[in-house]
ROVEXTOR-246007 format. One record per residue (C-alpha): residue number from 1; residue in three letters; x, z, y. Coordinates in steps of 0.1 Angstrom, whole numbers, padded with zeros to 4 digits, always signed. Layout:
<rec k="NUM" r="ALA" px="X" pz="Z" py="Y"/>
...
//
This chain:
<rec k="1" r="MET" px="-0002" pz="-0002" py="-0006"/>
<rec k="2" r="ALA" px="+0014" pz="-0012" py="+0037"/>
<rec k="3" r="ALA" px="+0021" pz="+0018" py="+0055"/>
<rec k="4" r="GLU" px="-0007" pz="+0031" py="+0086"/>
<rec k="5" r="ARG" px="+0011" pz="+0041" py="+0117"/>
<rec k="6" r="THR" px="-0007" pz="+0058" py="+0145"/>
<rec k="7" r="LEU" px="+0013" pz="+0071" py="+0176"/>
<rec k="8" r="HIS" px="-0002" pz="+0097" py="+0201"/>
<rec k="9" r="HIS" px="+0018" pz="+0092" py="+0233"/>
<rec k="10" r="PHE" px="+0011" pz="+0085" py="+0271"/>
<rec k="11" r="PRO" px="+0022" pz="+0052" py="+0280"/>
<rec k="12" r="LEU" px="+0042" pz="+0063" py="+0311"/>
<rec k="13" r="ASP" px="+0058" pz="+0096" py="+0289"/>
<rec k="14" r="PRO" px="+0100" pz="+0083" py="+0290"/>
<rec k="15" r="ALA" px="+0102" pz="+0101" py="+0253"/>
<rec k="16" r="SER" px="+0070" pz="+0086" py="+0241"/>
<rec k="17" r="ARG" px="+0083" pz="+0053" py="+0253"/>
<rec k="18" r="GLN" px="+0116" pz="+0060" py="+0233"/>
<rec k="19" r="VAL" px="+0096" pz="+0057" py="+0202"/>
<rec k="20" r="ARG" px="+0076" pz="+0027" py="+0212"/>
<rec k="21" r="LEU" px="+0109" pz="+0008" py="+0219"/>
<rec k="22" r="ALA" px="+0122" pz="+0016" py="+0186"/>
<rec k="23" r="LEU" px="+0086" pz="+0015" py="+0164"/>
<rec k="24" r="GLY" px="+0087" pz="-0022" py="+0184"/>
<rec k="25" r="GLU" px="+0125" pz="-0026" py="+0180"/>
<rec k="26" r="LYS" px="+0124" pz="-0015" py="+0138"/>
<rec k="27" r="ARG" px="+0087" pz="-0044" py="+0139"/>
<rec k="28" r="LEU" px="+0069" pz="-0017" py="+0126"/>
<rec k="29" r="ALA" px="+0031" pz="-0019" py="+0134"/>
<rec k="30" r="PHE" px="+0009" pz="+0012" py="+0149"/>
<rec k="31" r="GLN" px="-0019" pz="+0017" py="+0164"/>
<rec k="32" r="GLU" px="-0022" pz="+0038" py="+0198"/>
<rec k="33" r="ASN" px="-0040" pz="+0064" py="+0210"/>
<rec k="34" r="HIS" px="-0038" pz="+0074" py="+0247"/>
<rec k="35" r="VAL" px="-0033" pz="+0110" py="+0254"/>
<rec k="36" r="ARG" px="-0042" pz="+0121" py="+0282"/>
<rec k="37" r="TYR" px="-0019" pz="+0157" py="+0278"/>
<rec k="38" r="TRP" px="-0026" pz="+0174" py="+0307"/>
<rec k="39" r="GLU" px="-0063" pz="+0180" py="+0297"/>
<rec k="40" r="ARG" px="-0046" pz="+0198" py="+0264"/>
<rec k="41" r="PRO" px="-0074" pz="+0181" py="+0243"/>
<rec k="42" r="GLU" px="-0081" pz="+0202" py="+0212"/>
<rec k="43" r="GLU" px="-0078" pz="+0178" py="+0188"/>
<rec k="44" r="PHE" px="-0041" pz="+0161" py="+0203"/>
<rec k="45" r="ALA" px="-0027" pz="+0202" py="+0203"/>
<rec k="46" r="ARG" px="-0038" pz="+0206" py="+0166"/>
<rec k="47" r="LEU" px="-0012" pz="+0179" py="+0159"/>
<rec k="48" r="SER" px="+0012" pz="+0190" py="+0183"/>
<rec k="49" r="PRO" px="+0023" pz="+0229" py="+0188"/>
<rec k="50" r="SER" px="+0044" pz="+0221" py="+0217"/>
<rec k="51" r="GLY" px="+0011" pz="+0204" py="+0233"/>
<rec k="52" r="ALA" px="+0040" pz="+0174" py="+0239"/>
<rec k="53" r="THR" px="+0036" pz="+0137" py="+0234"/>
<rec k="54" r="PRO" px="+0048" pz="+0117" py="+0212"/>
<rec k="55" r="VAL" px="+0033" pz="+0127" py="+0178"/>
<rec k="56" r="LEU" px="+0035" pz="+0100" py="+0151"/>
<rec k="57" r="VAL" px="+0016" pz="+0101" py="+0121"/>
<rec k="58" r="ASP" px="+0029" pz="+0081" py="+0093"/>
<rec k="59" r="SER" px="+0009" pz="+0073" py="+0059"/>
<rec k="60" r="ASP" px="+0024" pz="+0049" py="+0029"/>
<rec k="61" r="GLY" px="-0005" pz="+0060" py="+0005"/>
<rec k="62" r="GLU" px="+0017" pz="+0088" py="-0012"/>
<rec k="63" r="GLY" px="+0009" pz="+0109" py="+0018"/>
<rec k="64" r="GLU" px="+0000" pz="+0117" py="+0057"/>
<rec k="65" r="LEU" px="+0032" pz="+0129" py="+0076"/>
<rec k="66" r="VAL" px="+0030" pz="+0136" py="+0113"/>
<rec k="67" r="LEU" px="+0057" pz="+0140" py="+0131"/>
<rec k="68" r="CYS" px="+0061" pz="+0158" py="+0171"/>
<rec k="69" r="GLU" px="+0090" pz="+0155" py="+0196"/>
<rec k="70" r="SER" px="+0107" pz="+0125" py="+0204"/>
<rec k="71" r="ARG" px="+0140" pz="+0131" py="+0188"/>
<rec k="72" r="ALA" px="+0126" pz="+0144" py="+0153"/>
<rec k="73" r="ILE" px="+0102" pz="+0111" py="+0154"/>
<rec k="74" r="LEU" px="+0136" pz="+0089" py="+0163"/>
<rec k="75" r="ASP" px="+0158" pz="+0104" py="+0130"/>
<rec k="76" r="TYR" px="+0131" pz="+0101" py="+0112"/>
<rec k="77" r="LEU" px="+0122" pz="+0066" py="+0120"/>
<rec k="78" r="GLU" px="+0163" pz="+0058" py="+0116"/>
<rec k="79" r="GLU" px="+0166" pz="+0072" py="+0078"/>
<rec k="80" r="ARG" px="+0131" pz="+0061" py="+0066"/>
<rec k="81" r="TYR" px="+0133" pz="+0024" py="+0080"/>
<rec k="82" r="PRO" px="+0167" pz="+0016" py="+0084"/>
<rec k="83" r="GLU" px="+0170" pz="-0017" py="+0093"/>
<rec k="84" r="PRO" px="+0175" pz="-0031" py="+0120"/>
<rec k="85" r="ALA" px="+0197" pz="-0001" py="+0127"/>
<rec k="86" r="LEU" px="+0199" pz="+0019" py="+0159"/>
<rec k="87" r="LEU" px="+0227" pz="+0037" py="+0154"/>
<rec k="88" r="SER" px="+0261" pz="+0026" py="+0150"/>
<rec k="89" r="ARG" px="+0282" pz="+0024" py="+0113"/>
<rec k="90" r="ARG" px="+0309" pz="+0040" py="+0130"/>
<rec k="91" r="PRO" px="+0312" pz="+0081" py="+0136"/>
<rec k="92" r="ALA" px="+0325" pz="+0080" py="+0172"/>
<rec k="93" r="GLU" px="+0298" pz="+0052" py="+0183"/>
<rec k="94" r="ARG" px="+0267" pz="+0072" py="+0168"/>
<rec k="95" r="ALA" px="+0285" pz="+0105" py="+0181"/>
<rec k="96" r="GLU" px="+0278" pz="+0085" py="+0217"/>
<rec k="97" r="ALA" px="+0245" pz="+0073" py="+0211"/>
<rec k="98" r="ARG" px="+0233" pz="+0109" py="+0206"/>
<rec k="99" r="ARG" px="+0253" pz="+0127" py="+0234"/>
<rec k="100" r="LEU" px="+0237" pz="+0105" py="+0255"/>
<rec k="101" r="LEU" px="+0206" pz="+0108" py="+0241"/>
<rec k="102" r="GLN" px="+0208" pz="+0141" py="+0248"/>
<rec k="103" r="TRP" px="+0224" pz="+0132" py="+0282"/>
<rec k="104" r="PHE" px="+0187" pz="+0117" py="+0294"/>
<rec k="105" r="ASP" px="+0166" pz="+0139" py="+0277"/>
<rec k="106" r="ARG" px="+0179" pz="+0174" py="+0299"/>
<rec k="107" r="LYS" px="+0206" pz="+0162" py="+0325"/>
<rec k="108" r="PHE" px="+0189" pz="+0131" py="+0336"/>
<rec k="109" r="ASP" px="+0149" pz="+0139" py="+0331"/>
<rec k="110" r="PHE" px="+0160" pz="+0178" py="+0346"/>
<rec k="111" r="GLU" px="+0177" pz="+0164" py="+0377"/>
<rec k="112" r="VAL" px="+0158" pz="+0131" py="+0382"/>
<rec k="113" r="GLY" px="+0128" pz="+0125" py="+0363"/>
<rec k="114" r="GLY" px="+0112" pz="+0159" py="+0361"/>
<rec k="115" r="THR" px="+0114" pz="+0162" py="+0406"/>
<rec k="116" r="LEU" px="+0103" pz="+0119" py="+0407"/>
<rec k="117" r="LEU" px="+0078" pz="+0119" py="+0381"/>
<rec k="118" r="HIS" px="+0061" pz="+0152" py="+0390"/>
<rec k="119" r="GLU" px="+0059" pz="+0144" py="+0428"/>
<rec k="120" r="LYS" px="+0046" pz="+0109" py="+0422"/>
<rec k="121" r="MET" px="+0028" pz="+0106" py="+0387"/>
<rec k="122" r="GLU" px="+0024" pz="+0147" py="+0375"/>
<rec k="123" r="LYS" px="+0010" pz="+0159" py="+0416"/>
<rec k="124" r="ARG" px="-0018" pz="+0126" py="+0414"/>
<rec k="125" r="LEU" px="-0028" pz="+0134" py="+0378"/>
<rec k="126" r="LEU" px="-0037" pz="+0172" py="+0384"/>
<rec k="127" r="ARG" px="-0050" pz="+0169" py="+0417"/>
<rec k="128" r="LEU" px="-0021" pz="+0184" py="+0435"/>
<rec k="129" r="GLY" px="-0022" pz="+0167" py="+0473"/>
<rec k="130" r="SER" px="+0006" pz="+0144" py="+0481"/>
<rec k="131" r="PRO" px="+0042" pz="+0146" py="+0473"/>
<rec k="132" r="ASP" px="+0069" pz="+0166" py="+0488"/>
<rec k="133" r="LEU" px="+0098" pz="+0147" py="+0507"/>
<rec k="134" r="ALA" px="+0120" pz="+0168" py="+0504"/>
<rec k="135" r="ALA" px="+0120" pz="+0170" py="+0468"/>
<rec k="136" r="LEU" px="+0115" pz="+0136" py="+0468"/>
<rec k="137" r="ARG" px="+0146" pz="+0124" py="+0486"/>
<rec k="138" r="HIS" px="+0167" pz="+0152" py="+0467"/>
<rec k="139" r="GLY" px="+0155" pz="+0133" py="+0437"/>
<rec k="140" r="ARG" px="+0164" pz="+0104" py="+0445"/>
<rec k="141" r="GLU" px="+0199" pz="+0111" py="+0455"/>
<rec k="142" r="ALA" px="+0201" pz="+0123" py="+0422"/>
<rec k="143" r="LEU" px="+0189" pz="+0091" py="+0406"/>
<rec k="144" r="ARG" px="+0215" pz="+0075" py="+0429"/>
<rec k="145" r="ALA" px="+0244" pz="+0100" py="+0408"/>
<rec k="146" r="HIS" px="+0230" pz="+0090" py="+0376"/>
<rec k="147" r="LEU" px="+0236" pz="+0053" py="+0379"/>
<rec k="148" r="ASP" px="+0269" pz="+0055" py="+0392"/>
<rec k="149" r="TYR" px="+0274" pz="+0073" py="+0355"/>
<rec k="150" r="ILE" px="+0260" pz="+0044" py="+0336"/>
<rec k="151" r="GLU" px="+0277" pz="+0020" py="+0359"/>
<rec k="152" r="ALA" px="+0307" pz="+0034" py="+0349"/>
<rec k="153" r="LEU" px="+0295" pz="+0039" py="+0313"/>
<rec k="154" r="LEU" px="+0288" pz="-0004" py="+0314"/>
<rec k="155" r="GLN" px="+0326" pz="-0013" py="+0334"/>
<rec k="156" r="GLY" px="+0345" pz="-0015" py="+0299"/>
<rec k="157" r="ARG" px="+0308" pz="-0011" py="+0274"/>
<rec k="158" r="GLU" px="+0288" pz="-0040" py="+0265"/>
<rec k="159" r="TRP" px="+0254" pz="-0011" py="+0260"/>
<rec k="160" r="LEU" px="+0257" pz="+0024" py="+0270"/>
<rec k="161" r="ALA" px="+0270" pz="+0037" py="+0232"/>
<rec k="162" r="GLY" px="+0299" pz="+0009" py="+0227"/>
<rec k="163" r="GLN" px="+0297" pz="-0024" py="+0212"/>
<rec k="164" r="ARG" px="+0261" pz="-0030" py="+0199"/>
<rec k="165" r="MET" px="+0226" pz="-0017" py="+0212"/>
<rec k="166" r="SER" px="+0215" pz="+0018" py="+0201"/>
<rec k="167" r="LEU" px="+0194" pz="+0046" py="+0210"/>
<rec k="168" r="ALA" px="+0209" pz="+0057" py="+0234"/>
<rec k="169" r="ASP" px="+0196" pz="+0022" py="+0257"/>
<rec k="170" r="PHE" px="+0160" pz="+0027" py="+0246"/>
<rec k="171" r="ALA" px="+0167" pz="+0067" py="+0259"/>
<rec k="172" r="ALA" px="+0180" pz="+0054" py="+0294"/>
<rec k="173" r="ALA" px="+0155" pz="+0025" py="+0294"/>
<rec k="174" r="ALA" px="+0127" pz="+0044" py="+0289"/>
<rec k="175" r="HIS" px="+0133" pz="+0068" py="+0314"/>
<rec k="176" r="LEU" px="+0142" pz="+0043" py="+0345"/>
<rec k="177" r="SER" px="+0118" pz="+0024" py="+0334"/>
<rec k="178" r="VAL" px="+0090" pz="+0051" py="+0343"/>
<rec k="179" r="ILE" px="+0108" pz="+0057" py="+0374"/>
<rec k="180" r="ASP" px="+0113" pz="+0017" py="+0378"/>
<rec k="181" r="TYR" px="+0071" pz="+0021" py="+0377"/>
<rec k="182" r="PHE" px="+0069" pz="+0038" py="+0409"/>
<rec k="183" r="GLY" px="+0094" pz="+0015" py="+0425"/>
<rec k="184" r="ASP" px="+0129" pz="+0036" py="+0432"/>
<rec k="185" r="ILE" px="+0150" pz="+0026" py="+0420"/>
<rec k="186" r="PRO" px="+0180" pz="+0008" py="+0443"/>
<rec k="187" r="TRP" px="+0183" pz="-0022" py="+0419"/>
<rec k="188" r="ARG" px="+0207" pz="-0042" py="+0443"/>
<rec k="189" r="ASP" px="+0230" pz="-0013" py="+0449"/>
<rec k="190" r="PHE" px="+0241" pz="-0010" py="+0407"/>
<rec k="191" r="PRO" px="+0244" pz="-0043" py="+0395"/>
<rec k="192" r="GLY" px="+0259" pz="-0037" py="+0363"/>
<rec k="193" r="VAL" px="+0226" pz="-0019" py="+0355"/>
<rec k="194" r="LYS" px="+0207" pz="-0041" py="+0364"/>
<rec k="195" r="THR" px="+0229" pz="-0069" py="+0339"/>
<rec k="196" r="TRP" px="+0223" pz="-0043" py="+0315"/>
<rec k="197" r="TYR" px="+0180" pz="-0030" py="+0324"/>
<rec k="198" r="MET" px="+0172" pz="-0069" py="+0320"/>
<rec k="199" r="LYS" px="+0189" pz="-0075" py="+0290"/>
<rec k="200" r="LEU" px="+0171" pz="-0048" py="+0275"/>
<rec k="201" r="LYS" px="+0133" pz="-0061" py="+0297"/>
<rec k="202" r="SER" px="+0138" pz="-0092" py="+0279"/>
<rec k="203" r="ARG" px="+0138" pz="-0081" py="+0244"/>
<rec k="204" r="PRO" px="+0097" pz="-0083" py="+0223"/>
<rec k="205" r="CYS" px="+0104" pz="-0044" py="+0218"/>
<rec k="206" r="PHE" px="+0099" pz="-0036" py="+0257"/>
<rec k="207" r="ARG" px="+0069" pz="-0062" py="+0262"/>
<rec k="208" r="PRO" px="+0043" pz="-0038" py="+0257"/>
<rec k="209" r="LEU" px="+0058" pz="-0013" py="+0282"/>
<rec k="210" r="LEU" px="+0056" pz="-0039" py="+0310"/>
<rec k="211" r="LEU" px="+0019" pz="-0040" py="+0301"/>
<rec k="212" r="ASP" px="+0012" pz="-0005" py="+0310"/>
<rec k="213" r="ARG" px="-0011" pz="+0004" py="+0340"/>
<rec k="214" r="TRP" px="-0031" pz="+0040" py="+0345"/>
<rec k="215" r="PRO" px="-0055" pz="+0043" py="+0369"/>
<rec k="216" r="GLY" px="-0049" pz="+0054" py="+0402"/>
<rec k="217" r="LEU" px="-0010" pz="+0047" py="+0397"/>
<rec k="218" r="ALA" px="-0004" pz="+0010" py="+0401"/>
<rec k="219" r="PRO" px="+0028" pz="-0002" py="+0391"/>
<rec k="220" r="ALA" px="+0056" pz="-0014" py="+0416"/>
<rec k="221" r="GLY" px="+0054" pz="-0054" py="+0418"/>
<rec k="222" r="HIS" px="+0083" pz="-0058" py="+0402"/>
<rec k="223" r="TYR" px="+0077" pz="-0036" py="+0373"/>
<rec k="224" r="ASP" px="+0069" pz="-0068" py="+0351"/>
<rec k="225" r="ASP" px="+0086" pz="-0093" py="+0366"/>
<rec k="226" r="LEU" px="+0117" pz="-0103" py="+0339"/>
<rec k="227" r="ASP" px="+0139" pz="-0116" py="+0371"/>
<rec k="228" r="PHE" px="+0134" pz="-0090" py="+0395"/>
//
C-alpha cells in the first residue's frame, strides 16, 4: 500500500516550510491541513504537545506515525526516504549542515525572524496593533548581519554547507522566504545570497511556497518572481 501523508502546518511558518521543501525535493506526496496555531485548536493540540507546527502524519499500511517538530521530521524523512539525500555522505559536510540548521532555527530565528515576523505577521493575526518601528529597525539591522554571514559562506562554497545542496540550504531559504514575503530583504546589497536564493527559488520543490497567500497578509510584489 502506498504511504499516505498529511502535513499539519501554517504556510508562513519557517519550520513548516523546511519540511515542505524536503518533502517536495524527495517527491513525497502529501495532503495539507492549514493550522491556525494561534487559536490553539483542540484537534491539533492532541497531535502536537507543544502546540507548534509542523506535524507530519505518515501512514504506510503498517501503522500511523505522528511526528512533531521540524528537526525530528527532517531526520525521519532523511532516514526513511534516503534518496535523494539531503545530507552529504561526507561527515564534515554533514556536521556543517547540522550546525547551520541549528544556526537558523535558533540564532537567526531569535535575532531576526522572531522580531520581524512578530511585528509584521503575528501582531496582525493576534490583533495586537501596529508594528513597533524601533523593533522593526532592530530586526532589519540583525538581518543585514546575518546576510553578511551567508554572503561570506557562499564566497567559498557552492551551497551553504559545502559543494552540494542540503537541509542547511532549505533551513536558510525557509526563514528568508517568509521575511521576503513581507519585502524586508535588501537583495541588491547581497548579490551572492541573491544568486543562491534564485537557484533554490527555481527548484520544483519551492514552487508551492511561492503560491502561498494568507488572508490579510499580502506578499511583496516580487515575492513569486523568479527573476526578482
